[in-house]
N, C-alpha and C positions, 0 to 999 in steps of 0.2 A: 288229353285229343288225340281218338284213335281217326285217322283220317282216310285210311285205305281201306273205305268201309262201303255198303250201297245202303246202311242204314243204318241211324245213329241210337247205341244201345242206351237205357234204363243205368243212370248212377243214383244210388241208394243215397241219400243225405239227410240229416236228422231230423225228426221234427221239433221247430221252434215254437212258432207263432200262434198256432190254430187252437184259439182256446172253446172249454165246453163247458157248461153250466155244474157246478158241481153241490150234490147235495149232503149233508153234514147234520149233525145231532143241534148245532144253531139254529139250521136253516137253510135257503136256497141260495146259491148267489147267483144272483139275477142280472150281473154285469161287470164287468171288470177292465180296468186300464190296464192294459199289458204292455205296450213298449213305449218307449219317447219321453217320458216325459222330461221336460227341459230341467228341471231342479234336478231329477234322479239322474237324467245325463250326466250335468256337469259331477256333480257330488260324486259319482259313482268313475269318472271320467278322472277324477278328483285320488282317489283311492285304489283303484285297481292295477293290481300288477300288469308288468309289461306281456302286451300277448304273443303269444307263439304263433300266429299269425297275421297278415296284416287285414284291416276289415276291407270288406270288396271296395272297388275307387272305381270310378273312369278315365284312369289313365293306368299301361305299364311303360315305362321309359326302355326297360331292358327287355332284348329278345331272349325266348326261351328255348332250349335245344332240348331232345331227348326225349320220352314217352312218358315219364310221370310227370305229366302237366296238368290240373283239375280243368275239366269241362266247365265252357260257362261260355254265357248269352249276352251279346254288346245292345245294352239300349239307352236310345239318346244320342246325343254327339259322345264320342271317346275319342281318347288317343292311344294308339298301342303299336309298339314294337311287331309286334307279332309271335307267333310260334314256328322257327325253322323247320320244316316237315322233312322238306325233299331240295337238293341239290344236284345239277345233273349238268355236267361239261360236253358238248356235242361241237361236229364241224369240221371242217380243217386243220389239223393240230390244235385239238377243242379250245377253239380260238371264242367262243359263243357259251354262255353261262344262263342256267336258267333256276332260280330260286324260288322257293313257295313258303308265304308264312300264313300259317293258318292265325285268320281273325276271331272267328265264333263259331261254335258248334250249334247258331241259329242262323236263319238268313238275315242280311243287312241289307240297307237300303240302297246305299250310295257311297262309294270315296270321295272326298272333299278335299284332300289334300295332302302331299307327301313330300316327307325329305328326306335330302341324302347327304349323308353324312354333317349331319346339324342345318343344314338350310333349307327351306323351302324350295321347291323349284316348279316350272309351269309344265304343265302337260299338251300336246296340240290336242286334236278331235281325233275322236277314235277311229282306226283305221279299219278294215273289212271285217279283219281277225278278231276286233275288237282290243288291239293291245293302243295305246299311247305313248309317242314319242317324249322321252324328256328334253326339253326345248333350252332349259338354263341350270346355271351351274356348272362343277367340274364334270359331269356326267353329260352335257348336253350333247344331244344326238348320236350317244352310243347306249342309252337304256332305255330300255319299254317297258312299261307296267300294263297289268292288267287284271281286272275287279274283276272277281265270281261270288256271284252275289247270295251262291246260296237254293237256290231255284232251279239249278241242273239238274238235268238228265241224263246228260251222258258225259262222259270221261271230255277232257280235255284236248282238244285234238293240237296242238302245240304240245303238249306234254308225252303222248301218245307216240305223233310222229320222230320227236328227236330223242326219246327216251335212249338212252347209253349204257350198257345195250340195250336191243330190243326191247320190250316187255318188261322194263323195267320201269314203267310207268305203263300201266296196263288199260285197255278197252272198261274192263269194271270197276276201275278206280276214279267212280263218280264224283265220292264224295259228299252223298245226299244230305241236304240242308248246312252243310257245312262253309261258311264265306271265306273264300281265302285271295290274297295277292299272288301274282306271278311277276316276278322282278327276272327281267331278260335285259342280258348286255353283251356288249360285243368289244370281245379284247381289244383294246390299243395299246403298244408300250411307251410311248408319249405319255400320254393320261392315266392312265390306269394303273393304279398300284393294290393291289390289297382287295378283299367284300368290299364292297359299299355299306354304309352304316344308313339303313333306312328305319322310318319312320311316317305310321299311317293315320290320319285324321276319316274317322267314316262316322255315317250316320250308322246307329245298331238298327236292334230291329223294326219292321213294320208291327204294328199292334192295335189291336182289336180296340176299340172306343166305343163303348155304349150311349155315348152321346150323339154319334153317329148313325146310329140304327133303328128306323125308325119302325123296325118290330119290337123294340122294348121301349118304345116312348122319346127316343129320339128324333135326328133328323137326318137321314143319307143312309148309304145302298152299305156300311156295314152289317157283318154277320159273324158269329163267332165262330161258324165251323167254314168259313171260305176267307181262306189266307189272301189269294188275290184280293181282296176286299180292306185288306188291313194297311193301315198307315205309319211311316215314320211319326215316333214324336218323342219331348223329352218331359213328359207332365209325368212327376212321378207316382203321382194320385193310378195314372193310364197305368203306370210299369206295376203296382204293385198289383192292380186288378189282376193284369196277365200271370203275373205269377204265382196270385193265389189260384186263379185257375189252372195252369200249368201250362209250360211251355214244352210243347210236342212236334217229331217231324213222322210225318205217315203214320201215325197211330199211337205214336212210340213217344211217353211223355218220361221226358229226361229231367228235366228242370221245374222247380216250382211244386206246387200244394195238392193240386188238383183238387180243390174246393167243389162244392157245387153250386151254382149259381144262384139258388136261392137261400145260401147261407150268406149272399154278399148284396145287400140292400142298395138296389141302382141310384135312391134317393140322397143316402149319403154319401155315396161315392161320387156323384154330381155334384152337389154341395159342396166337396173339397176339390174335383178337378179343377170348377171354376175358378177357385180362391186364387191354384195354383196361375190359372191362365192371364189373372188378370195383369195388367199395364202397369208395373211401378217405375219412374224415372225412366221411362225410354224401352225396359225389356219385364220378361214375364217377371211375374213377380219370385215364381217357383220352380227351376231348372232341375235335371237330375242327370247323370250322367254315372252310368254303372256298367260291369260288368260284373252280369249274376254270376255266382260263385255256385257251380253246383254239387259243389262236395260240403259248403259250408251249412249250419243249421239253418229252416228254413227266416229264424228269430235274428240269425246273422243280414240277411240278408233284406230283411224288410227292417230292421231296425238301419241301416244304412241308408235305406230310401226314404226312411220317414226323418233321418237327419238331414235330411238335403232340405228338407220342409216345413223343420219344427213341429211336426203333426205325435200325434200319439193314436196308435191304435187299443179300439174298443172290442171288447168280444162279452160277448152276452147270447141268450139262448136266441135271439133272433136271427144272430147271424156276426161277424166281424165287420167292422170300418173303420175308415182312419178318419179324425178331428185334424185340420189343418194349423198349421202354426196361425191361427187370426183371431180378432177378438171376436169371444161368442155370445150370445141374446143370454139374458138371466133368466132362465124360465118358472122361478121358483124365488120369494124370498118369505122366511120360516123366523120366527120367535121362541123364547125359549119355553112358550107356552107352549109350543108342539113338539117339545118333547116328551116322552113315556116316561112321568114320573116313576122312578125307579129300576131305571135301568142305569148303567154305568154312562158316565161323559167321559172322555180324555181330549186333552186341548194342551196344545203344546205352543209355546209362541215363536221357542228358536228352535235351531235344531244345532247339532254339534261342532263348535268351530273348525275341525277339522274338516267340514264337508263343505263351507263355506268358501266361497273365490269372489275375489272384488276387479279382478281383471283375467279377461280373455285374450289370448292370441294365437297365430299357428299362422299354416299357410292351405292353401286351395290349388290344385290344376289351373293352369292359365295359357291360355291356346297362343294368346297372342306371345308367349316368351317358350314356343316349343314344347306345350303341354308340360313343365316343369313345373315344378310347386312354389308359389309366390307365395308371399306374407299378405293377408289382408290388414285393414288400419284397426290397429288393436283397441278394445273396449275396456277403458279402465273407470269404474265409480269412485267416482272422487269421493262421495260421501260414505260411503262402504269402508275404504282404506281407511279415513278418521276413526271413524267405529271400532274398526279388527285394530288400527295401531299398526298395522304392518302390513306390506302387499301379499292378496294372496292369489298367485297369478295361476290360471291352466290353462295349458298348452292345448288349446283342441283345434284341431286338424278338418277340415270338409273335402277329404278325395273325391266325392261324387258330387261337387260345386262349382263349377267354370267359372260364376262371374265373381270380383272382388266384391261388389256392392251385395250381393248373396251373401258372398259367406257374413260380411259384416253384419246384417241384418241376424244373421241367425246366432251370430255370437251374442248379438244384445237381447237376444230373444232369451238364451239357456243363460246370459249373466242374471240380468232382472228376474227370469224365475229362480234361481239359485237363492234370491234375498228372500221371496216370498215364502218364510219359514211355517207359515202357521199350517198345523194340521190339527184335525179333529177325527172322533168318534162319536155318533152321537144314534140314539134310538130315537124316531119319528112314527106318530101314529098312522093310523092304517091310510087315510087320506094322500097321505106324502107315498103312496107304491107304487105311485106311475114315474118318479123320480129313478135315473138310471144311471151307471155309467155315463162320464161326458157332460152330463148336464152343469149348466154355471149356476150357482144358487146364490144370493146373500141371509144371510144367516144375522140378525140384526138380535145380538145379546147384551141383557145387563151387564152381563159379569166379567163376557172376552168380547165386547165392541162387535162394529160393526163392520161385516169383510164379506168378500165375496171370494168363494169357494168353488176347484173344479170337482167333481165326484168322481172319487177312483175307484168305488166299489159298492155296489149295491149290495145288500142282504135281505132276503125277505123272511121273516121267522113264520113257523108255523103258527096255530092259535096257542094261547097260554092264558093264565089269569090276568096277563094286565092287559091285553087287548087284543082282538084278531089279526093278525097278519100285519105285523109290525114294519118296520123298515128300517135296517140297521145302515149306515152310510159313512162311510172313510171321506176324508174332504182334505183338500188341499187346496192353499190361500194362490188365489188366481186374481189379475186384475188386467184391464184390458189394454191400458198406457203399454205393455209391453210389448204390444206387438205394434205400435207405433212406426214408422218407417224411418228408418235410419238416412244421415243426408248422403251424397254422392262421396269416395273415398278421396280425400284430400292431394293432390298430386305429387308424385317424390320427388322431392329437390335436392339436386344435387350437392349438399352442402351438411356439414356435420351441425346436429341439433348445438344452438351457442350453448354455454353454462345459465345454469340455472339462476336467479337471484331471487337469496331467500330476504326476511326480514329481521330485520339484525334487535330492535327495540320496536315497546310500542310507541306507535305516536300521536302526537296530541295532545302529549297528559297535562292534564291542568287540575290542581287541587285548590279545596278550601277548608278552612274548620268550619264546622259545622255545629248545632245542636242535638242530638240525637235520642230518640224518644218522642213520646207523646203526653200530653197533659204534662202534668207536674213529676212526673218520672221522664230528669231527661239529664243526660250529661257531653262530657265534652267528644267531638269526633271529627275525623279527618275524613271528607269523599277526595278519593278518586276518582276521574274521568279519562277513559282515551277513545281514538278513533276505533270502527269494525278495525278486524285482522282478516286478511284477506289467504296470507299464505297457507296450506293447508297441512305444510307439516310443524304450525305449532298450534299444540295441543293445551297450553296455559298460562297463564302471568301470575308471577311472582313477585310480591310486593315485601318489600323489609322499611321499616321507618324506626326511627330514634330521637329524642332529644338532642335538640345541637348542644347541650352543655354535656350531656353524658354519651356521648358516642357509644360504648358499650353495653347500655341496656336496650337493648332490638328485639324489637317483634316481626313477625313476618306471616305471611299467609298469602293462598294460592286460589288463583280464579279461573273456570276453564275458558275455551279462545273464544267461545259464544256470548259471554258477559263481558261489558264494556265498563261497569261502572263498581266500586268498592268503599265500603264503610268501616275505614278503619278503626277501634275502640281502645283494643287492648294495650295496658299499658299509658293511655291517651288522659294527660288531665289539661285541667284550664290554664287559657294563656300562657299556651310557653310552646315553643317555637321550636318546628320538629324537619329532619330531612327526611325526604320520600325517593327511594330508589325501585326501578323495575327489571325485572330478567325474563325473558323469555322461555318457554319450557316447548323442548321441540320432540318429536317422535320421526325418524329415528333420531336418537339424539345427535347434538352436534354442540361446538363449543358457542357461548352464547355470552357476552358479559354484558357486567350490571350496567345499568345508565346512568348518569353522573347526577346525584340525588338534585332534587328541587325543595325550596325551603317552603312551610308554611306553617301558621302561627291560629292555635287553635283559640274558638272565643273565652270571653271569660263566663263560663257558664260552670258551675263546682255541681259535682253530683247531687241528684238530689233523691236518688231513689236507688236502691243495691238492685241491680238485673242483670239480666245474663245476657248476652247475646246471642240468639240461637245459631250464628255460624259458628258458632266454637261446636256446639252440639254435631251441627251436619259433616262443619269439615272430621269432627272423631271419626264421627258412621261412614263418611265419604273414604276418611284413610282405610279404617279396617274392611272396608269391601273393594274398594278402587285393584281394579284388573286382575282380583283376583284368581277368576279361572284363567284370562290371560297369561299371568306371570306362572302359573304349573305348567299351564300348557304348552308353552313357549320354550321352561326348564325343562319337560320330556323332550321336545324337540332340538332343543340344545344337545340334548347329552344320549340320544338313542340314533340321532340324522347326522347322516350327511348333510351339512347344511354349506350351500357356498357361500351365501355371503359372509355366515358366521365363522367357517373355517378361513378363508382369505383374512377378515380380520387379524386374525388371531396367529394362525401361521401354525403356532405346534397345538395342535389338538390331543389330548387322551381320551378313553370314554371307557367306561367299563359299567356291565348290564346285566343285570340276572332277573328271572320272571315266571311266573309259574301261573298254570290256570286250566280249571277242568271244568267242565261242561255236560248237563243234561237233565233231558228233559224240560228245557227252557229256562233252567237254573244254572246259572254259572256263579264261578268263585276265581278270583285272578288277585298277583301280585306280581310287583313292579320295584325295582329298583335300579336307580341309573345316578351314573356320578362322570361330572365333568370337570378336569380342569385343562386352562387355556392360558395361554402366553402369549402376549404378542406387543409390536411396536407402541412401549408405555405404559403397556396396559396389562393386565390378569383377571383368571376367574375362574373360580372353584367353587362346586357346586353340586348338591346332594338334592336325592327326588325320589323318594317311597311314598305310591298308592296298593291300597290295598280297596277291593270293592268287588260286593257280593248283589247280583243284580235275579229278580222273577220277571219274566217278561218286562215290564216299562218299570218295575219298582224296585227302587236301587239304595244299598246302602256305600257309604264311599267315605274313605278316609286317608288325607293326604297330607304330605308333611315333605315341606321344602327348606331348603339352607342355602344360603346364598355369600360368598363374600367376595368381592370387587372391587378393584384399586388401579386407578387413571392418571394419567398426568397430561397436562394439557397447557399449554403456553409456560410452562415452569410451576403450576400449579398443581398438586396431589390432592385427589380426591379419594376416601377410604372410607367403603361401605359396607355392611354386614346387616344380613337379613333373615329373618325366619316366618316361615308361613304356615299355619297348621289349620287345617281345615275340615269336617267333620258336615256331612249330608246324609239323610236321611227322608226319603221319598217316599212316600205310597200314593198312588192317583195323584192329586191336585194339593196333598198336605205337603208339608214339608219342613222339616228341621234343622237348624244349623246352628256351629258349635266354630266362630273363629278365634284364632289366636293371630298376632301377628307383632312382630317387635322389626326397630331397624334403629342402627345405629350409623350414625353421619360423621367424618370430620375431615377437616377440612380448612385452611388458615381463615379465620372471619367467617366462617362457617360450619358452625357444627352444634348436635342437636341430636337428641335420641329419644325414643317415644318408642312404649308399648300397652298393648291393649287385646279385650277380651270381647267378643260379642257372643248372646246367643240370642239364637232367634225363630220361632215357630209359627204355622198359621197358613194360608190359601186364602187366592184371590186377593181381595182387601183388606184382610182380617187378621193382624198381624199383631205379634206380642215380642217386645225386646225388651232386651238388659244391655247395657253398655258401660266396661271400664277401662280407663285412659292414664297413662302416665305418661308427661311431658316436659321436659327439659331442653331448653337453651339457654343459651348467656345471658344473665340475669333477670333470667324467670325461670319457674318451674310450676306443675300444674297436675293436678291430681280432677278426674272427671267422673261423675257417675250417672248414669241416665237409667232412671226405673220407674215404674209408678209407686213403687212402695221401695224404703230403703230402712233398713233396722239395724242399729248395733246392738249388740247384747254380750255376755262373757258365758252364756249357757247355762247361767245354773239359778237366774232369778224369773220370776214366773211373770215380770213385765220390762223389756228392754228399758234402758235408760233414755235412748233416742231410737223414735220411730218416725220417718218422712212418709205421710200416706195422704191421698188424694188432696197436695200444695199446701198443705199442714204441718209444720214439725212438731212433735209433742218429744219434752224432755221430762224427763222422772229427778226427781233429785239433783238439780243443775248446781253449782258454785261458780256463780258470775262476779266479775270485778268490775270494771265500767261499764256501763252501759250506754249505747247511743241509743236513743231513739226518738220516733214523730209521734207515737202515740202507744200508751199503755192504757187496755182494757183488764178489768179484771173479768174473769170466767164467770161471778155470779150477777155480771151486770151493775155494779154498784158503785164503781170505782171509776173513773176514766180521767187520765194524767197525757195531757196535750202539750207538746215540746217544737211547734213550727213557726219556722221564719222568725222574727223577732218577737212573738208574742211566746206566755205563757200558760196555765189554767189548770187547776184540779176541780173535776166533779166528782161530787158524793151524790150516792140515788139512793132514798130510803124503797 
């Protein structure tokens, strides 16, 4: 901030946000969302490295010194300690002090409040020379304040007349366009000790508001080239418009982009500015407090403005404009019939787990607390935490937002946008070439469902053999509900929160002996029913049952927390008393005891047919796929990052890591290996993960191997667990093939089991082929399960296999069978039929 100058010099800054349309081989880019997408913002905030410089904000608590201070323009209501540029003593025994604090390199509107040594003080009415006396606090009657707004044309007389030595502040020291504060103090031996610490709250730059200019369709006297008609505002869009036009003093543009008015469509800016001015819960919906950094990139400054209003910037051939954080009208509804046949369709339902958040918390400047950074009420998405199986918190500060309500609303918007994960790239017929970046559309797709999207990029294709002027769209899922107003922040209660109460067992467990199946195919079973579970830390219910007279013959199954009924058939026989108990499955894990067993007697229902419970197959499939991606990601995080919760839990942790990666022309190949060993109170874990990955654009092939061993002691009970996961994935477009191997062994007194399985799967959309193999063992029971459309046993030397299962029919060649139990035998030629059903038997021979 060069102060002692007659005119403000121009400071060059990097070009950031100005967009232009680009002509390429594929076509012409006719529109693109350039900045501030909420979900991109949340994801990038989560992944980016710590910035070297802070983002532009509306508060600077610390006084700045020296000459190497960036130039800035204050906009909206700001809090600033200022840049001390001049200190002078004068009078008898140098008993008077003059201190000059530069506030902004552009004119400001008014000084609102002054704090001295951390306390807001009162000022009396301005005196003839413009100074206002401090009338409260420790400097009452000893200090005077004068605000210079930046429109001055002569040097400040008090500084010129009292310069020591004479001429130190000369008549040429006008500081054209610069807003500053003079603090003048009188020394008092009893009251003043050292230099006071001062802080100022002021209304920033008067800005041009086209809505108040009747020459461009507004209503009022505002004129761009007449600074005297400009007024103070904290409207983010008005601030952005002025920044894009450029802020100049005496014709010298030193801050901003110097865009032409023709590139800034006023109708679009008006719509966005009006949304910001809407009153929500007694205050404007969006306000911005910012000191524009004249050395930052344009993108950084505009991003900070857009962050304060949940907005995005649209760049198109006809200009650039903001689209504010509010629900937009759906301008078109398309179907699959509107897509150009033969052009690629890219649709992705989910984003990487590393880009997801389920809670956002942070701070914002609070004028009521001397502009210190205060926390706003955190946004926590409980349903997302259950899906993610852990908290994924993002610290997001809003340094340009003064309101706790506004900060909370923005955090809510960014959190909700982050969970709208679907993206697509499609090519539409020429009739849709009017769609542009920023439009909201609905795509009714038989394959991908009906969703609303924001057009993030629109590309117009040249003539080709598939149709004239087709339009290629990039889409991002949107929903109007994310912009619903949030509640007023809850008042801070000066008491610590109470200890949470967790559910310890299922409530109102009821058991009944039933007959399962239908028609003549019946079997004995036990039905268990319990109340719905409200505890978000409970992710499932484990059930275990056994005959009362045979306590070692136990069977078990698990149900997710959103289900409240289970039918138990494994090992269940007719007319027998069983004991059933339950245990909650929690995440994060905590000690949970088994419930006391309850007795139930099965009905006198013998097996009438051999059937398989679909739950057995579903359980095997679920186990092979359960949390595979999350387990791999968690293992990689634990082994490669400093995880505060994890490291605190174990205390003694060591990590080893090696990796290699190459990238060229959009093609990548990478390798990672990470090893973790950790020991904590009553627990230990050792883990190794190895990952190989190759990609071309969005097509990928990946192989991951994860080995984990873990042991824990809880309440004197030791549980040991060893697991292995090998996951192979290949995906090109929407076609995916995968191979999963999973094994797990668990040992604990009274609860030991082992399981290993393999699954191969390929397909896309709703068309999938799958084969599965599972081996399972637990006390009193072992099982081998195959799932496939076709099953063949052969020694490899026979022309026909001795056993084939195909189309729900089993074929056997050369079978040697001892005793056969049957309901009905029928000869293949239809000439012989033997029946043995209930208490009757018959033999029928047909000619």
